[in-house]
Phi, psi and omega in degrees: 000167182218149174270358179280116184266015179292145170251119181264144175234123178281128181263113182285139181251107179243107177054050175070020175223153179283133176291131182304329181296332177293321178290327175299320180291324176299315179299314180295318180298319177298326182289323190254343188266134173277340179265176180296146176256126184242124175269124183252122185242136170247126183204168177272165183302333182267005178264160182217055183294337181300332179295331177280338184269326185310316184297349185261006162080023172301146181293332179206148173243126177248126184248126168263108187244119184201140178298334180294345180275000175289116183055037180288146175278174186295328179294320179296316178297317179299319178302318180295317180293323178296314180298320178295316182293326179294331179290322185212078188302117181280168176287321181216152180222118187249142178229153171278141182275051172277180176302317180292312181298321179291341178271316185283317186305311180294333175294316178295315180301317182296316182290326181274355178053053180231193181253154180222123173259118188261149170061048183281158176246349176200156179220147170203162176247142165243105193058241181258008182269121179278127177246116184252131181253137178206157179285151179210177179050059178066030178069014181267349182226136171265121180251154178249128185239135178233162177230078191284340192256340183233159179225148002283154171281125188244147177207147169245143188235139180299137174303147177072009175289324178240170178250139176279130181231129179292148183219196177298122186302147178294134179254333183263114178232124182232151176255126182290141179263084177209152178266131181280126178273115183278128174261110187259017178290332177233132177241150179255115179278310179217157175232139179239121179299144175289120180275130180299133175218191187285000175251000182267084187272342185296326183257005183290138177269339176225135183225137167249116185254132183251136178241192184303328181277007181222043186254005177289155181300322182292317178296316180298318180296316179291325177297320178293325178294316177296316180302320180295326183281330182254004179071040182257164177249142179275132175229170183218161168272173190301320182303328184280351176291347176283343178285144186296336184272356178240160182224172178299330180297340180262001184276135174257139175137184184302321180264008178236237183247152172256125185239158179217061182283169173291326182217135170228134177247114180265124181243119176065031179249125186290323177105035173299151185301330179299331177272312189297329179295340181275350183224010187290346179270006176296144181293315180229127182242120177245131183229143181234125179204147180285341181265113182294344179258014180300133181303334182301331182293335179292336180259006190255147174277327179225142179227149176229115178271109183165188185280137181298321180296317178299317179298314182294320178297318177296321180293319179298322178297320179293328182277000000 
């Protein structure tokens, strides 16, 4: 156990920029933590990621700065975070459940011999006890998981579950005095940025989501035509992932992705909670369903009771 009530947030470094999901976690940590919130950055001497983090109001920024972190693999980054945590064991340590976060967090957890709740949808504290919520039992039950006996309490959270909000800028920035232990079992020769395409829904600002009631070839074709005209990305609810042209990467919901676009248009989606929790942070929600009592309308800013194909044809004429 520890008397240190700090909540640490690992700030992901992607191609010399902070991953937005890390800033979302800083905002959430500030909201729920009674203790100080510390943003932990790993970077090379010529990087300045702290300038991107300061506006979001962490109480302190701690920087692990070392040339060895240039193109470092996940084990090397985890080694650095473990050494930092051993010096001043925090109460909680939060990661974003990105590909990188899902790789680094369990490495840190294993070395610190503590608990990790992965892929969470919500967090809260009761005194100093972190309570992490995540779906279970086939996504039909939300369970709450705690780690009462060891510290730090660790959790990874799905990107776009929370919103990043600027606050009073951070004034305390310190550089950690530690040597980074390089793990050379895996080396990175080259890195290629992920190019946004029609399956990259996490960063999409506009989304057209298709459900069971919009799975005909004609509806899908018209949805793609509308998406092309408004710069939207196609997403689906879980039933449509069985179709050969869609994949799990395009799925919204508890067992898929959590998105926060400026606009989402739901077509033929009934609105089960397993789906709505994945898109409830959208700025504007438009839903189309033939059932006027469909649950999706309760989460929508605008609703159209009618056929998805009819709606799309009308929209195409307007566009």
